[in-house]
DRENDRENFI-722804 format. One line per field, with one value per atom (N, C-alpha, C): atom name; residue number from 1; residue in three letters; x, y, z. Coordinates in nm, 4 decimals, always signed. Example, Ala and Ser with C-alpha at 12.3 -4.5 7.8 and 13.67 -1.06 7.14 Angstrom:
<pts>
a: c(N,CA,C,N,CA,C)
k: c(1,1,1,2,2,2)
r: c(Ala,Ala,Ala,Ser,Ser,Ser)
east: c(+1.3190,+1.2300,+1.3200,+1.2850,+1.3670,+1.2900)
north: c(-0.5690,-0.4500,-0.3300,-0.2250,-0.1060,+0.0030)
up: c(+0.7800,+0.7800,+0.7800,+0.7080,+0.7140,+0.7870)
</pts>
This chain:
<pts>
a: c(N,CA,C,N,CA,C,N,CA,C,N,CA,C,N,CA,C,N,CA,C,N,CA,C,N,CA,C,N,CA,C,N,CA,C,N,CA,C,N,CA,C,N,CA,C,N,CA,C,N,CA,C,N,CA,C,N,CA,C,N,CA,C,N,CA,C,N,CA,C,N,CA,C,N,CA,C,N,CA,C,N,CA,C,N,CA,C,N,CA,C,N,CA,C,N,CA,C,N,CA,C,N,CA,C,N,CA,C,N,CA,C,N,CA,C,N,CA,C,N,CA,C,N,CA,C,N,CA,C,N,CA,C,N,CA,C,N,CA,C,N,CA,C,N,CA,C,N,CA,C,N,CA,C,N,CA,C,N,CA,C,N,CA,C,N,CA,C,N,CA,C,N,CA,C,N,CA,C,N,CA,C,N,CA,C,N,CA,C,N,CA,C,N,CA,C,N,CA,C,N,CA,C,N,CA,C,N,CA,C,N,CA,C,N,CA,C,N,CA,C,N,CA,C,N,CA,C,N,CA,C,N,CA,C,N,CA,C,N,CA,C,N,CA,C,N,CA,C,N,CA,C,N,CA,C,N,CA,C,N,CA,C,N,CA,C,N,CA,C,N,CA,C,N,CA,C,N,CA,C,N,CA,C,N,CA,C,N,CA,C,N,CA,C,N,CA,C,N,CA,C,N,CA,C,N,CA,C,N,CA,C,N,CA,C,N,CA,C,N,CA,C,N,CA,C,N,CA,C,N,CA,C,N,CA,C,N,CA,C,N,CA,C,N,CA,C,N,CA,C,N,CA,C,N,CA,C,N,CA,C,N,CA,C,N,CA,C,N,CA,C)
k: c(1,1,1,2,2,2,3,3,3,4,4,4,5,5,5,6,6,6,7,7,7,8,8,8,9,9,9,10,10,10,11,11,11,12,12,12,13,13,13,14,14,14,15,15,15,16,16,16,17,17,17,18,18,18,19,19,19,20,20,20,21,21,21,22,22,22,23,23,23,24,24,24,25,25,25,26,26,26,27,27,27,28,28,28,29,29,29,30,30,30,31,31,31,32,32,32,33,33,33,34,34,34,35,35,35,36,36,36,37,37,37,38,38,38,39,39,39,40,40,40,41,41,41,42,42,42,43,43,43,44,44,44,45,45,45,46,46,46,47,47,47,48,48,48,49,49,49,50,50,50,51,51,51,52,52,52,53,53,53,54,54,54,55,55,55,56,56,56,57,57,57,58,58,58,59,59,59,60,60,60,61,61,61,62,62,62,63,63,63,64,64,64,65,65,65,66,66,66,67,67,67,68,68,68,69,69,69,70,70,70,71,71,71,72,72,72,73,73,73,74,74,74,75,75,75,76,76,76,77,77,77,78,78,78,79,79,79,80,80,80,81,81,81,82,82,82,83,83,83,84,84,84,85,85,85,86,86,86,87,87,87,88,88,88,89,89,89,90,90,90,91,91,91,92,92,92,93,93,93,94,94,94,95,95,95,96,96,96,97,97,97,98,98,98,99,99,99,100,100,100,101,101,101,102,102,102,103,103,103,104,104,104,105,105,105,106,106,106)
r: c(Met,Met,Met,Val,Val,Val,Asp,Asp,Asp,Lys,Lys,Lys,Pro,Pro,Pro,Ser,Ser,Ser,Lys,Lys,Lys,Val,Val,Val,Ile,Ile,Ile,Ile,Ile,Ile,Lys,Lys,Lys,Val,Val,Val,Leu,Leu,Leu,Arg,Arg,Arg,Cys,Cys,Cys,Phe,Phe,Phe,Lys,Lys,Lys,Met,Met,Met,Glu,Glu,Glu,Glu,Glu,Glu,Val,Val,Val,Phe,Phe,Phe,Lys,Lys,Lys,Asp,Asp,Asp,Ser,Ser,Ser,Pro,Pro,Pro,Val,Val,Val,Lys,Lys,Lys,Ala,Ala,Ala,Lys,Lys,Lys,Tyr,Tyr,Tyr,Ser,Ser,Ser,Gly,Gly,Gly,Pro,Pro,Pro,Cys,Cys,Cys,Asp,Asp,Asp,Glu,Glu,Glu,Phe,Phe,Phe,Asn,Asn,Asn,Glu,Glu,Glu,Gly,Gly,Gly,Gln,Gln,Gln,Glu,Glu,Glu,Phe,Phe,Phe,Ile,Ile,Ile,Ile,Ile,Ile,Gly,Gly,Gly,Thr,Thr,Thr,Glu,Glu,Glu,Lys,Lys,Lys,Thr,Thr,Thr,Pro,Pro,Pro,Arg,Arg,Arg,Met,Met,Met,Pro,Pro,Pro,Glu,Glu,Glu,Gly,Gly,Gly,Phe,Phe,Phe,Cys,Cys,Cys,Pro,Pro,Pro,Phe,Phe,Phe,Ala,Ala,Ala,Trp,Trp,Trp,Asp,Asp,Asp,Ser,Ser,Ser,Leu,Leu,Leu,Phe,Phe,Phe,Trp,Trp,Trp,Ala,Ala,Ala,Val,Val,Val,Met,Met,Met,Leu,Leu,Leu,Leu,Leu,Leu,Arg,Arg,Arg,Ser,Ser,Ser,Asn,Asn,Asn,Gly,Gly,Gly,Asp,Asp,Asp,Phe,Phe,Phe,Glu,Glu,Glu,Phe,Phe,Phe,Tyr,Tyr,Tyr,Glu,Glu,Glu,Asp,Asp,Asp,Arg,Arg,Arg,Gly,Gly,Gly,Val,Val,Val,Ala,Ala,Ala,Ile,Ile,Ile,Trp,Trp,Trp,Ser,Ser,Ser,Cys,Cys,Cys,Pro,Pro,Pro,Asp,Asp,Asp,Gly,Gly,Gly,Leu,Leu,Leu,Arg,Arg,Arg,Pro,Pro,Pro,Val,Val,Val,Ile,Ile,Ile,Phe,Phe,Phe,Lys,Lys,Lys,Leu,Leu,Leu,Glu,Glu,Glu,Arg,Arg,Arg,Val,Val,Val)
east: c(+10.8266,+10.7725,+10.6435,+10.5466,+10.4197,+10.4377,+10.3426,+10.3519,+10.3501,+10.2606,+10.2516,+10.2668,+10.3814,+10.4028,+10.3084,+10.2790,+10.1969,+10.2828,+10.2195,+10.2872,+10.3000,+10.4021,+10.4214,+10.4470,+10.3761,+10.3991,+10.4843,+10.5907,+10.6754,+10.6460,+10.5971,+10.5647,+10.6547,+10.7117,+10.7944,+10.7011,+10.7054,+10.6204,+10.6862,+10.8147,+10.8798,+11.0292,+11.0854,+11.2297,+11.2729,+11.3536,+11.3956,+11.5242,+11.5340,+11.6599,+11.7352,+11.8656,+11.9476,+11.9030,+11.8648,+11.8250,+11.6956,+11.6162,+11.4940,+11.5230,+11.6389,+11.6759,+11.7650,+11.8588,+11.9544,+11.9617,+11.9686,+11.9936,+12.1361,+12.2290,+12.3694,+12.4117,+12.4553,+12.4925,+12.6077,+12.6008,+12.7087,+12.8339,+12.8215,+12.9350,+12.9206,+13.0325,+13.0268,+12.9774,+12.8823,+12.8267,+12.8502,+12.8674,+12.8876,+12.7581,+12.6452,+12.5153,+12.4163,+12.3383,+12.2463,+12.0997,+12.0732,+11.9349,+11.8748,+11.7493,+11.6890,+11.7541,+11.7386,+11.7920,+11.7471,+11.8407,+11.8049,+11.7698,+11.7613,+11.7214,+11.5699,+11.4976,+11.3534,+11.2763,+11.1491,+11.0555,+10.9349,+10.8859,+10.7690,+10.6528,+10.5828,+10.4721,+10.5128,+10.6399,+10.6899,+10.6570,+10.6223,+10.5882,+10.6688,+10.6976,+10.7671,+10.6868,+10.6686,+10.5925,+10.6883,+10.6810,+10.7574,+10.6615,+10.6940,+10.6048,+10.6074,+10.5543,+10.5375,+10.6457,+10.7512,+10.8586,+10.9178,+10.9799,+11.0296,+11.1265,+11.2241,+11.3196,+11.3047,+11.2557,+11.2355,+11.3682,+11.3661,+11.4845,+11.4628,+11.5732,+11.5666,+11.5058,+11.4055,+11.3446,+11.4467,+11.4285,+11.5155,+11.5066,+11.6202,+11.6238,+11.6158,+11.6152,+11.6041,+11.7438,+11.7590,+11.8881,+11.9237,+12.0429,+12.0797,+12.0889,+12.1227,+12.1290,+11.9888,+11.8941,+11.7548,+11.6990,+11.7276,+11.6790,+11.7291,+11.8552,+11.9125,+11.8357,+11.7956,+11.7202,+11.5775,+11.5138,+11.3738,+11.3528,+11.4550,+11.4376,+11.3686,+11.4153,+11.3559,+11.2124,+11.1755,+11.0359,+10.9499,+11.0035,+10.9335,+10.9098,+11.0120,+10.9993,+10.8928,+10.8874,+10.7859,+10.6458,+10.6252,+10.4919,+10.4495,+10.5398,+10.5015,+10.4766,+10.5238,+10.4980,+10.3748,+10.2956,+10.1730,+10.1968,+10.3164,+10.3456,+10.3059,+10.2954,+10.2583,+10.3469,+10.3604,+10.4310,+10.3288,+10.3517,+10.2547,+10.2328,+10.3273,+10.3134,+10.2301,+10.1788,+10.0856,+9.9461,+9.8456,+9.7083,+9.6653,+9.7083,+9.6760,+9.7617,+9.6998,+9.7722,+9.8292,+9.9429,+9.9991,+10.0684,+10.1076,+10.1756,+10.2980,+10.3879,+10.5025,+10.5468,+10.5956,+10.6595,+10.8070,+10.8894,+11.0321,+11.1124,+11.2391,+11.3241,+11.4550,+11.5191,+11.6510,+11.7529,+11.8736,+11.9727,+12.0489,+12.0145,+12.0841,+12.0336,+12.1122,+12.0719,+12.0671,+12.1307,+12.1299,+12.0142,+11.9779,+11.8712,+11.7803,+11.7132,+11.6345,+11.5168,+11.4829,+11.3640,+11.2731,+11.1457,+11.0490,+10.9590,+10.9410,+10.8642,+10.7448,+10.6384,+10.5276,+10.5317,+10.5353,+10.5300,+10.3910,+10.3281,+10.1923,+10.1732,+10.1250,+10.0939,+9.9633,+9.9618,+9.8403,+9.8043)
north: c(+14.6294,+14.5737,+14.6482,+14.5767,+14.6369,+14.7143,+14.8044,+14.8857,+14.8019,+14.7045,+14.6187,+14.4730,+14.4131,+14.2735,+14.1794,+14.0690,+13.9646,+13.8739,+13.8074,+13.7024,+13.5796,+13.4998,+13.3733,+13.2657,+13.1553,+13.0396,+12.9397,+12.8955,+12.7907,+12.6643,+12.5621,+12.4354,+12.3253,+12.2470,+12.1339,+12.0192,+11.9816,+11.8730,+11.7365,+11.7287,+11.5975,+11.6117,+11.5268,+11.5161,+11.3785,+11.3747,+11.2475,+11.1950,+11.0639,+10.9966,+10.9763,+10.9657,+10.9447,+10.8208,+10.7155,+10.5905,+10.6054,+10.7066,+10.7323,+10.8066,+10.8680,+10.9456,+10.8644,+10.7889,+10.7112,+10.5676,+10.4740,+10.3353,+10.3248,+10.3808,+10.3873,+10.5333,+10.5855,+10.7261,+10.7565,+10.8673,+10.9038,+10.9557,+10.9879,+11.0326,+10.9734,+10.9647,+10.9191,+11.0334,+11.0027,+11.1050,+11.0643,+11.1623,+11.1366,+11.0972,+11.1341,+11.1117,+11.0790,+10.9717,+10.9340,+10.9534,+10.9857,+11.0034,+11.1303,+11.1564,+11.2804,+11.4005,+11.5156,+11.6394,+11.6532,+11.6836,+11.6967,+11.8404,+11.9289,+12.0675,+12.0844,+11.9950,+12.0122,+11.8868,+11.9064,+11.7966,+11.8162,+11.7076,+11.7163,+11.7782,+11.8702,+11.9413,+12.0705,+12.0910,+12.2116,+12.3341,+12.4450,+12.5667,+12.6855,+12.7746,+12.8990,+13.0106,+13.1217,+13.2337,+13.3484,+13.3951,+13.5115,+13.6298,+13.7257,+13.8380,+13.9439,+14.0581,+14.1658,+14.2734,+14.2486,+14.3471,+14.3723,+14.4884,+14.5285,+14.4261,+14.3849,+14.2841,+14.1607,+14.0507,+13.9323,+13.8728,+13.8211,+13.7554,+13.6043,+13.5343,+13.3895,+13.3526,+13.2652,+13.2259,+13.1569,+13.1757,+13.1102,+12.9590,+12.8920,+12.7476,+12.6988,+12.7909,+12.7536,+12.7328,+12.6366,+12.6083,+12.7207,+12.7792,+12.8889,+12.8476,+12.7227,+12.6770,+12.6679,+12.6189,+12.6127,+12.7537,+12.8420,+12.9792,+13.0489,+13.0283,+13.0887,+13.0437,+12.9185,+12.8654,+12.9207,+12.9332,+12.9749,+13.1258,+13.2021,+13.3464,+13.4172,+13.3946,+13.4706,+13.4290,+13.3024,+13.2585,+13.3229,+13.3333,+13.4023,+13.5482,+13.6121,+13.7528,+13.7710,+13.6813,+13.6906,+13.6774,+13.5771,+13.5541,+13.6691,+13.7185,+13.8258,+13.9562,+13.9676,+14.0852,+14.0657,+13.9645,+13.9299,+13.8780,+13.8281,+13.7622,+13.6152,+13.5538,+13.4127,+13.3400,+13.2112,+13.1271,+13.0767,+13.1046,+13.0746,+12.9254,+12.8435,+12.6998,+12.6277,+12.7003,+12.6428,+12.6969,+12.6122,+12.6593,+12.7410,+12.7006,+12.7739,+12.8998,+13.0083,+13.1339,+13.1394,+13.2079,+13.2324,+13.1136,+13.0146,+12.8974,+12.8618,+12.7880,+12.7310,+12.6072,+12.5107,+12.3931,+12.4057,+12.4034,+12.4306,+12.3269,+12.3140,+12.2206,+12.2879,+12.2308,+12.2782,+12.2256,+12.2779,+12.2348,+12.1066,+12.0391,+11.9152,+11.8019,+11.7640,+11.6610,+11.5209,+11.4968,+11.3634,+11.3454,+11.4510,+11.4463,+11.5683,+11.5809,+11.7029,+11.7148,+11.8383,+11.8725,+11.9497,+11.9113,+11.9756,+12.0658,+12.1874,+12.2881,+12.3332,+12.3725,+12.4428,+12.5860,+12.6814,+12.8226,+12.8719,+12.9425,+12.9892,+13.1309,+13.2157,+13.3537,+13.3537,+13.4277,+13.4382,+13.5837)
up: c(+9.0591,+9.1822,+9.2163,+9.2639,+9.3032,+9.4329,+9.4594,+9.5807,+9.7076,+9.7118,+9.8300,+9.7859,+9.8141,+9.7750,+9.8486,+9.7856,+9.8469,+9.9333,+10.0288,+10.1051,+10.0169,+10.0431,+9.9732,+10.0778,+10.0653,+10.1523,+10.0755,+10.1386,+10.0828,+10.1626,+10.0958,+10.1621,+10.1077,+10.1986,+10.1592,+10.1199,+9.9914,+9.9431,+9.9569,+9.9225,+9.9211,+9.9408,+10.0258,+10.0478,+9.9985,+9.8945,+9.8359,+9.8978,+9.9061,+9.9391,+9.8087,+9.8191,+9.7007,+9.6236,+9.6950,+9.6297,+9.5494,+9.5805,+9.5052,+9.3752,+9.3673,+9.2504,+9.1565,+9.2133,+9.1355,+9.1858,+9.0937,+9.1323,+9.1859,+9.1121,+9.1530,+9.1481,+9.2600,+9.2667,+9.1709,+9.0997,+9.0079,+9.0790,+9.2082,+9.2889,+9.4285,+9.4983,+9.6369,+9.7240,+9.8090,+9.8973,+10.0424,+10.1276,+10.2694,+10.3380,+10.2766,+10.3380,+10.2274,+10.2423,+10.1355,+10.1718,+10.2971,+10.3388,+10.2816,+10.3119,+10.2643,+10.3334,+10.2737,+10.3299,+10.4747,+10.5622,+10.7039,+10.7422,+10.6429,+10.6691,+10.6727,+10.6045,+10.5869,+10.6230,+10.6545,+10.6795,+10.5885,+10.5327,+10.4460,+10.5228,+10.4589,+10.5216,+10.5905,+10.6124,+10.6776,+10.5914,+10.6555,+10.5830,+10.6335,+10.5408,+10.5697,+10.5055,+10.5757,+10.5222,+10.4919,+10.3684,+10.3272,+10.3355,+10.4193,+10.4448,+10.3362,+10.3689,+10.2718,+10.2807,+10.3567,+10.3663,+10.2269,+10.2094,+10.0771,+10.0191,+10.0971,+10.0517,+10.1401,+10.0838,+10.1675,+10.2143,+10.3338,+10.3904,+10.3904,+10.3850,+10.3941,+10.5295,+10.5304,+10.6584,+10.7490,+10.8771,+10.9749,+10.9573,+10.9576,+10.9436,+10.7997,+10.7039,+10.5628,+10.5058,+10.4191,+10.3560,+10.2584,+10.2696,+10.1799,+10.0335,+10.0050,+9.8660,+9.8065,+9.8848,+9.8393,+9.8234,+9.9191,+9.9117,+9.7852,+9.7534,+9.6328,+9.5086,+9.5058,+9.3930,+9.3880,+9.5040,+9.5116,+9.5039,+9.5355,+9.5564,+9.4410,+9.3191,+9.2080,+9.1826,+9.2099,+9.1959,+9.3038,+9.4243,+9.5331,+9.4937,+9.4388,+9.3989,+9.2912,+9.1956,+9.0903,+9.1490,+9.2331,+9.2903,+9.3814,+9.4618,+9.5550,+9.4827,+9.3570,+9.2736,+9.1861,+9.2183,+9.1467,+9.0052,+8.9800,+8.8530,+8.8609,+8.7453,+8.7375,+8.6379,+8.6577,+8.5630,+8.4610,+8.3358,+8.2307,+8.2088,+8.2507,+8.2248,+8.3301,+8.4292,+8.5262,+8.4975,+8.5019,+8.4863,+8.6072,+8.7259,+8.8482,+8.8559,+8.8963,+8.9135,+9.0556,+9.0677,+9.2000,+9.2634,+9.1830,+9.2382,+9.1536,+9.2147,+9.1452,+9.2222,+9.1501,+9.2098,+9.1765,+9.2793,+9.2633,+9.3388,+9.3055,+9.3794,+9.4169,+9.5164,+9.5549,+9.4531,+9.4540,+9.3552,+9.3902,+9.4992,+9.5357,+9.4465,+9.3494,+9.2543,+9.3112,+9.4249,+9.4858,+9.5835,+9.6534,+9.7548,+9.7396,+9.6256,+9.6053,+9.7006,+9.7273,+9.8043,+9.7093,+9.7050,+9.6164,+9.7010,+9.6564,+9.7278,+9.6441,+9.7130,+9.6487,+9.7005,+9.6103,+9.6451,+9.6081,+9.6996,+9.6742,+9.7258,+9.6367,+9.6743,+9.7552,+9.8655,+9.9472,+9.9686)
</pts>
């Protein structure tokens, strides 16, 4: 880990409805609309504290998925498969109503 971690902005790019992912759902779901935890365009800032905390109002399942990518970016690491440095496009683990995020080191 670097001496001073960078801030990371998590931006909600897209919230999908189940019907946008599957023509016919592979399982019965209680709710088919987009995730009600997030809104497109919503942003969360991960600060420079030693151990980042899940932002208030953030879904714990999404946070669990994003955490290691946040840690890499805030440590000044990069994903080699992106031409742009300091960014990642990530999704939550909900396969029926995924939310797509952009993570960006600032």
